[in-house]
C-alpha positions in Angstrom: -55.5 111.9 -279.9 -55.7 114.2 -283.0 -55.3 111.2 -285.3 -58.4 109.6 -283.7 -60.3 112.8 -284.0 -59.7 112.9 -287.8 -60.4 109.2 -288.1 -63.8 109.6 -286.4 -64.8 112.5 -288.7 -63.4 110.9 -291.9 -64.8 107.5 -291.1 -68.2 108.8 -290.2 -68.3 111.0 -293.3 -67.1 108.2 -295.6 -69.7 105.7 -294.2 -72.5 108.2 -294.4 -71.6 109.2 -297.9 -71.3 105.5 -298.9 -74.7 104.6 -297.4 -76.4 107.6 -299.0 -74.8 106.7 -302.4 -76.0 103.1 -302.2 -79.6 104.2 -301.3 -79.5 106.8 -304.2 -78.3 104.0 -306.6 -81.1 101.7 -305.5 -83.7 104.5 -306.0 -82.2 105.2 -309.5 -82.3 101.5 -310.5 -85.9 101.3 -309.2 -86.9 104.3 -311.3 -84.9 103.0 -314.3 -86.7 99.7 -314.3 -90.2 101.4 -314.1 -89.5 103.9 -316.9 -91.6 104.4 -320.0 -90.5 105.8 -323.3 -89.9 109.6 -322.9 -90.0 112.3 -325.5 -86.8 114.3 -325.5 -87.2 118.1 -325.2 -84.0 119.4 -323.7 -84.2 123.1 -322.8 -81.0 124.9 -323.5 -82.4 128.3 -322.9 -82.4 128.4 -319.1 -80.1 131.0 -317.7 -77.2 130.3 -315.3 -79.0 132.3 -312.6 -82.3 130.4 -313.0 -80.5 127.0 -312.7 -78.4 128.2 -309.8 -81.4 129.6 -307.9 -83.5 126.5 -308.5 -80.8 124.1 -307.4 -79.9 126.2 -304.4 -83.5 126.4 -303.3 -83.8 122.6 -303.5 -80.6 122.2 -301.5 -81.5 124.7 -298.8 -85.1 123.3 -298.5 -83.7 119.8 -298.2 -81.2 120.7 -295.5 -83.9 122.6 -293.6 -86.3 119.6 -293.8 -83.5 117.2 -292.9 -82.8 119.2 -289.7 -86.5 119.2 -288.8 -86.8 115.4 -289.3 -83.4 114.5 -287.8 -82.1 113.3 -291.2 -85.1 111.2 -292.2 -86.1 113.6 -295.0 -82.9 112.7 -296.8 -84.7 109.4 -297.8 -87.5 111.4 -299.4 -85.1 113.7 -301.1 -83.0 110.8 -302.5 -86.2 109.0 -303.6 -87.5 112.1 -305.4 -84.3 113.0 -307.1 -82.8 109.6 -308.1 -86.1 107.8 -308.8 -87.1 110.7 -311.1 -83.6 110.6 -312.7 -83.9 106.8 -313.2 -87.3 107.2 -314.8 -86.1 110.0 -317.1 -82.9 108.3 -318.2 -84.5 104.9 -318.5 -87.3 106.3 -320.7 -84.9 108.2 -323.0 -82.7 105.1 -323.4 -85.7 103.2 -324.7 -86.1 105.8 -327.5 -82.5 106.9 -328.1 -79.0 105.5 -327.8 -77.0 105.4 -324.6 -74.5 107.9 -326.1 -77.2 110.3 -327.1 -78.8 110.3 -323.7 -75.6 110.5 -321.7 -74.4 113.3 -323.9 -77.0 115.6 -322.3 -76.4 114.6 -318.7 -72.8 113.6 -318.1 -71.1 117.0 -318.2 -73.2 118.7 -315.6 -74.7 115.6 -314.1 -71.6 114.4 -312.3 -71.1 117.4 -310.1 -74.9 117.7 -309.6 -75.3 114.1 -308.5 -72.3 114.3 -306.1 -73.8 117.6 -304.8 -77.2 115.9 -304.3 -75.5 113.0 -302.4 -73.6 115.4 -300.2 -76.8 117.4 -299.6 -78.5 114.2 -298.4 -75.4 113.3 -296.3 -74.9 116.5 -294.3 -77.5 116.2 -291.6 -77.2 112.4 -291.0 -73.4 112.9 -290.8 -73.8 115.7 -288.4 -76.2 113.7 -286.2 -73.8 110.7 -286.1 -70.9 113.1 -285.2 -73.0 114.6 -282.4 -73.8 111.1 -281.2 -70.0 110.4 -281.1 -69.2 113.6 -279.3 -72.0 113.8 -276.7 -73.1 110.2 -276.1 -69.9 108.2 -276.8 -67.7 111.1 -275.4 -65.3 111.0 -278.4 -63.7 114.2 -279.3 -64.6 115.3 -282.8 -65.2 118.5 -284.7 -68.8 118.4 -285.7 -69.2 121.9 -287.1 -66.0 121.9 -289.0 -67.0 118.8 -290.9 -70.5 120.1 -291.5 -69.2 123.5 -292.8 -66.7 121.7 -295.1 -69.5 119.5 -296.6 -71.8 122.5 -297.0 -69.0 124.4 -298.8 -68.3 121.5 -301.1 -72.0 121.1 -301.8 -72.3 124.9 -302.6 -69.3 124.7 -305.0 -70.8 121.7 -306.8 -74.1 123.4 -307.2 -72.4 126.4 -308.8 -70.2 124.2 -311.0 -73.2 122.1 -312.2 -75.2 125.3 -313.0 -72.3 126.7 -314.9 -71.6 123.5 -316.8 -75.3 123.0 -317.6 -75.6 126.5 -319.0 -72.4 127.1 -320.8 -70.8 123.7 -321.5 -73.4 120.9 -321.8 -75.2 122.3 -324.9 -72.0 121.8 -326.9 -71.7 118.2 -326.0 -75.3 117.1 -326.7 -75.7 114.8 -329.6 -78.8 115.6 -331.6 -81.8 113.6 -330.3 -83.9 114.0 -333.4 
Protein backbone atom coordinates (compact mmCIF):
# COMPACT_ATOMS: atom_id res chain seq x y z
CA UNK A 1 0.00 0.00 0.00
CA UNK A 2 2.77 2.50 0.84
CA UNK A 3 4.51 1.84 -2.49
CA UNK A 4 1.32 2.78 -4.31
CA UNK A 5 0.96 5.92 -2.20
CA UNK A 6 4.40 7.10 -3.23
CA UNK A 7 3.80 6.06 -6.81
CA UNK A 8 0.65 8.18 -6.99
CA UNK A 9 2.42 11.23 -5.58
CA UNK A 10 5.58 10.79 -7.64
CA UNK A 11 3.75 10.00 -10.86
CA UNK A 12 1.34 12.91 -10.43
CA UNK A 13 4.17 15.31 -9.63
CA UNK A 14 6.27 14.03 -12.54
CA UNK A 15 3.41 14.30 -15.05
CA UNK A 16 2.37 17.74 -13.81
CA UNK A 17 5.95 19.01 -13.92
CA UNK A 18 6.43 17.54 -17.42
CA UNK A 19 3.22 19.09 -18.77
CA UNK A 20 4.03 22.49 -17.27
CA UNK A 21 7.56 22.31 -18.70
CA UNK A 22 6.24 21.52 -22.18
CA UNK A 23 3.78 24.45 -22.01
CA UNK A 24 6.58 26.75 -20.78
CA UNK A 25 8.84 25.67 -23.65
CA UNK A 26 6.06 26.30 -26.17
CA UNK A 27 5.50 29.81 -24.79
CA UNK A 28 9.27 30.43 -24.84
CA UNK A 29 9.54 29.30 -28.47
CA UNK A 30 6.55 31.46 -29.41
CA UNK A 31 8.18 34.51 -27.81
CA UNK A 32 11.55 33.64 -29.34
CA UNK A 33 10.11 33.53 -32.86
CA UNK A 34 8.34 36.89 -32.44
CA UNK A 35 11.34 38.70 -30.97
CA UNK A 36 12.87 41.90 -32.29
CA UNK A 37 16.40 43.20 -31.85
CA UNK A 38 16.86 44.19 -28.20
CA UNK A 39 19.39 46.63 -26.78
CA UNK A 40 21.38 45.09 -23.95
CA UNK A 41 21.42 47.00 -20.68
CA UNK A 42 22.03 44.45 -17.93
CA UNK A 43 21.68 45.89 -14.45
CA UNK A 44 24.31 44.51 -12.11
CA UNK A 45 23.50 46.94 -9.33
CA UNK A 46 20.39 45.26 -7.96
CA UNK A 47 20.75 44.07 -4.40
CA UNK A 48 20.24 40.51 -3.27
CA UNK A 49 17.32 41.61 -1.09
CA UNK A 50 15.61 43.49 -3.95
CA UNK A 51 15.86 40.49 -6.30
CA UNK A 52 14.76 38.08 -3.56
CA UNK A 53 11.75 40.21 -2.59
CA UNK A 54 10.68 40.72 -6.23
CA UNK A 55 10.94 37.02 -7.10
CA UNK A 56 9.22 36.01 -3.86
CA UNK A 57 6.34 38.43 -4.45
CA UNK A 58 5.84 37.04 -7.95
CA UNK A 59 5.82 33.46 -6.62
CA UNK A 60 3.42 34.21 -3.74
CA UNK A 61 1.06 36.19 -5.98
CA UNK A 62 1.13 33.41 -8.54
CA UNK A 63 0.32 30.73 -5.96
CA UNK A 64 -2.50 32.86 -4.54
CA UNK A 65 -4.03 33.44 -7.98
CA UNK A 66 -3.56 29.78 -8.89
CA UNK A 67 -5.53 28.75 -5.82
CA UNK A 68 -8.28 31.25 -6.65
CA UNK A 69 -8.57 29.97 -10.23
CA UNK A 70 -8.04 26.27 -9.41
CA UNK A 71 -4.74 26.23 -11.27
CA UNK A 72 -5.81 28.03 -14.44
CA UNK A 73 -3.72 31.09 -13.62
CA UNK A 74 -0.60 28.96 -14.08
CA UNK A 75 -1.14 29.26 -17.84
CA UNK A 76 -1.16 33.06 -17.59
CA UNK A 77 1.93 32.96 -15.38
CA UNK A 78 3.77 30.63 -17.77
CA UNK A 79 2.81 32.75 -20.76
CA UNK A 80 3.94 35.95 -19.03
CA UNK A 81 7.27 34.57 -17.81
CA UNK A 82 8.36 32.35 -20.68
CA UNK A 83 6.95 34.36 -23.59
CA UNK A 84 8.78 37.43 -22.20
CA UNK A 85 11.95 35.41 -21.71
CA UNK A 86 11.71 34.11 -25.28
CA UNK A 87 11.26 37.63 -26.67
CA UNK A 88 14.19 38.94 -24.62
CA UNK A 89 16.64 36.15 -25.44
CA UNK A 90 15.55 35.96 -29.08
CA UNK A 91 16.02 39.69 -29.51
CA UNK A 92 19.43 39.70 -27.88
CA UNK A 93 20.62 36.78 -30.01
CA UNK A 94 19.80 38.78 -33.14
CA UNK A 95 22.25 41.45 -31.97
CA UNK A 96 24.85 39.46 -29.98
CA UNK A 97 26.31 35.95 -30.05
CA UNK A 98 24.65 33.01 -28.34
CA UNK A 99 27.59 32.79 -25.92
CA UNK A 100 27.32 36.47 -24.96
CA UNK A 101 23.57 36.22 -24.34
CA UNK A 102 23.68 32.98 -22.38
CA UNK A 103 26.60 34.24 -20.28
CA UNK A 104 24.17 36.64 -18.61
CA UNK A 105 21.32 34.16 -18.04
CA UNK A 106 22.71 30.67 -17.51
CA UNK A 107 24.18 30.90 -14.02
CA UNK A 108 21.09 32.21 -12.26
CA UNK A 109 18.57 31.32 -14.95
CA UNK A 110 18.64 27.58 -14.43
CA UNK A 111 17.43 27.59 -10.80
CA UNK A 112 15.10 30.50 -11.56
CA UNK A 113 13.43 28.70 -14.49
CA UNK A 114 13.08 25.46 -12.53
CA UNK A 115 11.60 27.51 -9.67
CA UNK A 116 9.10 29.13 -12.05
CA UNK A 117 8.05 25.74 -13.39
CA UNK A 118 7.61 24.39 -9.85
CA UNK A 119 5.62 27.51 -8.93
CA UNK A 120 3.30 26.87 -11.87
CA UNK A 121 3.06 23.16 -10.95
CA UNK A 122 2.19 23.37 -7.25
CA UNK A 123 -1.53 24.12 -7.43
CA UNK A 124 -2.39 21.90 -10.43
CA UNK A 125 -0.44 19.09 -8.76
CA UNK A 126 -2.31 19.62 -5.48
CA UNK A 127 -5.66 19.60 -7.29
CA UNK A 128 -4.82 16.34 -9.08
CA UNK A 129 -3.71 14.76 -5.80
CA UNK A 130 -6.95 15.92 -4.14
CA UNK A 131 -8.89 14.35 -7.02
CA UNK A 132 -6.98 11.09 -6.46
CA UNK A 133 -7.65 11.14 -2.73
CA UNK A 134 -11.26 12.32 -2.50
CA UNK A 135 -12.84 11.26 -5.79
CA UNK A 136 -10.85 8.17 -6.76
CA UNK A 137 -10.41 7.20 -3.09
CA UNK A 138 -6.68 6.56 -3.45
CA UNK A 139 -4.57 7.15 -0.39
CA UNK A 140 -1.96 9.83 -0.99
CA UNK A 141 -0.32 12.58 1.00
CA UNK A 142 -1.48 15.80 -0.61
CA UNK A 143 -0.03 18.30 1.79
CA UNK A 144 3.33 16.61 2.20
CA UNK A 145 3.92 16.82 -1.55
CA UNK A 146 2.70 20.43 -1.69
CA UNK A 147 4.95 21.45 1.21
CA UNK A 148 7.97 19.73 -0.35
CA UNK A 149 7.36 21.51 -3.68
CA UNK A 150 6.89 24.84 -1.90
CA UNK A 151 10.13 24.29 0.02
CA UNK A 152 12.06 23.44 -3.16
CA UNK A 153 10.56 26.48 -4.90
CA UNK A 154 11.64 28.73 -2.01
CA UNK A 155 15.19 27.35 -2.01
CA UNK A 156 15.45 27.88 -5.77
CA UNK A 157 14.23 31.49 -5.47
CA UNK A 158 16.88 32.17 -2.81
CA UNK A 159 19.60 30.40 -4.83
CA UNK A 160 18.69 32.27 -8.04
CA UNK A 161 18.75 35.64 -6.25
CA UNK A 162 22.12 34.82 -4.71
CA UNK A 163 23.61 33.70 -8.02
CA UNK A 164 22.17 36.68 -9.91
CA UNK A 165 23.62 39.12 -7.38
CA UNK A 166 26.98 37.65 -6.45
CA UNK A 167 28.02 35.17 -9.16
CA UNK A 168 26.43 36.01 -12.53
CA UNK A 169 28.20 39.38 -12.99
CA UNK A 170 31.56 37.55 -13.09
CA UNK A 171 30.40 35.27 -15.92
CA UNK A 172 28.95 37.88 -18.22
CA UNK A 173 30.86 38.38 -21.43
CA UNK A 174 30.89 42.04 -22.44
CA UNK A 175 27.96 42.86 -24.71
CA UNK A 176 29.46 46.06 -26.10
